[in-house]
NURO-858650 format. One record per residue (C-alpha): residue in one letter; residue number from 0; x, y, z; chain. Coordinates in steps of 0.1 Angstrom, whole numbers, plus 2048, in hexadecimal, padded with zeros to 3 digits. Last residue first. Layout:
a; NUM; X; Y; Z; A $
...
***
This chain:
l; 135; 7F5; 910; 7CC; A $
k; 134; 7D9; 917; 7BD; A $
l; 133; 7C7; 8F9; 7D4; A $
a; 132; 7B7; 8E1; 7BB; A $
q; 131; 7CE; 8EB; 7A3; A $
k; 130; 7EB; 8E5; 7B5; A $
f; 129; 7DD; 8CB; 7C5; A $
l; 128; 7D7; 8B8; 7A0; A $
a; 127; 7FC; 8C4; 794; A $
k; 126; 80B; 8B2; 7B1; A $
i; 125; 7FB; 88F; 7A6; A $
k; 124; 807; 894; 783; A $
e; 123; 82B; 89C; 78D; A $
e; 122; 826; 881; 7A4; A $
n; 121; 81F; 863; 786; A $
e; 120; 834; 851; 781; A $
l; 119; 840; 84B; 7A5; A $
l; 118; 81C; 83F; 7AC; A $
a; 117; 818; 825; 798; A $
p; 116; 83A; 81E; 798; A $
r; 115; 835; 814; 7BC; A $
l; 114; 817; 801; 7B8; A $
f; 113; 823; 7E9; 796; A $
p; 112; 846; 7DC; 7A5; A $
r; 111; 84E; 7BA; 79A; A $
a; 110; 866; 7AF; 7B0; A $
p; 109; 873; 789; 7A8; A $
i; 108; 865; 770; 7C0; A $
r; 107; 87B; 754; 7CC; A $
s; 106; 88E; 766; 7E6; A $
t; 105; 877; 781; 7E7; A $
g; 104; 868; 79E; 7CF; A $
f; 103; 85F; 7C1; 7D9; A $
e; 102; 83F; 7C3; 7CD; A $
q; 101; 837; 7A3; 7C4; A $
y; 100; 83C; 796; 7E8; A $
v; 99; 82C; 7B1; 7F5; A $
a; 98; 80A; 7A8; 7E1; A $
y; 97; 80B; 789; 7F3; A $
k; 96; 7F5; 799; 80D; A $
v; 95; 7DC; 7A1; 7FB; A $
g; 94; 7C1; 7AC; 812; A $
f; 93; 7C5; 7D3; 801; A $
p; 92; 7D8; 7D2; 7E4; A $
g; 91; 7E1; 7FB; 7E2; A $
v; 90; 7DA; 824; 7E2; A $
l; 89; 7D6; 831; 807; A $
c; 88; 7C8; 859; 800; A $
a; 87; 7D7; 873; 81B; A $
n; 86; 7CA; 88C; 831; A $
g; 85; 7B3; 875; 845; A $
e; 84; 7AF; 853; 838; A $
i; 83; 7A0; 85A; 812; A $
k; 82; 7A5; 831; 7FD; A $
h; 81; 7B2; 825; 7DC; A $
t; 80; 7AB; 802; 7CF; A $
i; 79; 7C0; 7E6; 7C3; A $
s; 78; 7B0; 7C6; 7CE; A $
n; 77; 7A1; 7BD; 7AF; A $
l; 76; 7C6; 7B5; 7A1; A $
l; 75; 7D3; 7A0; 7BB; A $
t; 74; 7B3; 78F; 7BA; A $
g; 73; 7B8; 786; 793; A $
t; 72; 7BC; 761; 797; A $
d; 71; 7DA; 761; 786; A $
i; 70; 7EA; 781; 77A; A $
l; 69; 80A; 794; 784; A $
p; 68; 820; 782; 771; A $
k; 67; 80D; 782; 74C; A $
i; 66; 81D; 766; 735; A $
s; 65; 801; 752; 73B; A $
k; 64; 7F2; 72B; 738; A $
k; 63; 7FF; 733; 763; A $
r; 62; 80C; 70B; 760; A $
k; 61; 820; 714; 73E; A $
i; 60; 82A; 733; 742; A $
t; 59; 834; 72D; 767; A $
e; 58; 84E; 70F; 757; A $
p; 57; 857; 726; 743; A $
k; 56; 864; 73F; 756; A $
l; 55; 852; 75C; 759; A $
p; 54; 863; 781; 74E; A $
p; 53; 874; 799; 765; A $
w; 52; 866; 7B9; 769; A $
e; 51; 876; 7D7; 757; A $
p; 50; 861; 7D8; 73D; A $
r; 49; 841; 7DB; 753; A $
g; 48; 824; 7C3; 74E; A $
r; 47; 803; 7CB; 73B; A $
q; 46; 7E6; 7C1; 758; A $
i; 45; 7F8; 7C7; 77A; A $
n; 44; 809; 7E4; 767; A $
l; 43; 7E5; 7F2; 762; A $
k; 42; 7DC; 7EE; 783; A $
a; 41; 7F2; 7FD; 78F; A $
v; 40; 7EC; 81A; 774; A $
g; 39; 7C7; 819; 783; A $
e; 38; 7CF; 81B; 7A4; A $
v; 37; 7E7; 837; 79F; A $
l; 36; 7D2; 852; 790; A $
a; 35; 7B4; 847; 7A7; A $
g; 34; 7C5; 852; 7C5; A $
a; 33; 7D1; 873; 7B7; A $
q; 32; 7AB; 878; 7B1; A $
k; 31; 7A1; 86C; 7D2; A $
l; 30; 7B8; 883; 7DD; A $
t; 29; 7AE; 8A3; 7CC; A $
l; 28; 789; 89E; 7D7; A $
e; 27; 797; 897; 7FA; A $
i; 26; 7A8; 8BA; 7F8; A $
k; 25; 791; 8CD; 7E3; A $
t; 24; 777; 8C3; 800; A $
l; 23; 78B; 8D1; 816; A $
a; 22; 790; 8F0; 807; A $
e; 21; 770; 8F6; 803; A $
a; 20; 770; 8FB; 82D; A $
g; 19; 781; 91E; 824; A $
y; 18; 799; 925; 807; A $
k; 17; 7B8; 933; 81A; A $
e; 16; 7B4; 92A; 840; A $
i; 15; 7A9; 908; 835; A $
a; 14; 7C7; 902; 81D; A $
r; 13; 7E1; 912; 83A; A $
e; 12; 7CA; 8F5; 84F; A $
v; 11; 7D3; 8DA; 838; A $
e; 10; 7F7; 8E8; 830; A $
n; 9; 7FE; 8E5; 852; A $
a; 8; 7F3; 8C3; 856; A $
n; 7; 805; 8B1; 839; A $
l; 6; 7FD; 8B7; 816; A $
i; 5; 807; 8A0; 7FB; A $
k; 4; 7FB; 880; 80A; A $
i; 3; 7FA; 863; 7F7; A $
e; 2; 802; 841; 806; A $
i; 1; 80E; 824; 7F7; A $
m; 0; 804; 802; 7FD; A $
***
């Protein structure tokens, strides 16, 4: 799970002083937009794969009857969502314990990060969303 948190508590207070209660609505809507963006890209990463991921072993392809590393039952893909908690948006595969093994790898499973790249490659878009919403 990753956390999108552009504003700290002091920045939220300053935004409320500047824009009133409307700032909270703007912040929440922007967090939802950012969360939806990262969620969507993470799901695309799983569906399409990423060029830096190592390919599956031939025996794994034979067993799965697929070359898509992170799709087997669809549980991981379907578990990715986002939710607002306070002044942050959490994005991740909630309830799927093995997701961390896919993201970071183990001694037996190569890392195939799908969540971190979804955030890192969209940082500038997310910052622009906040700047536009709060006219920063």
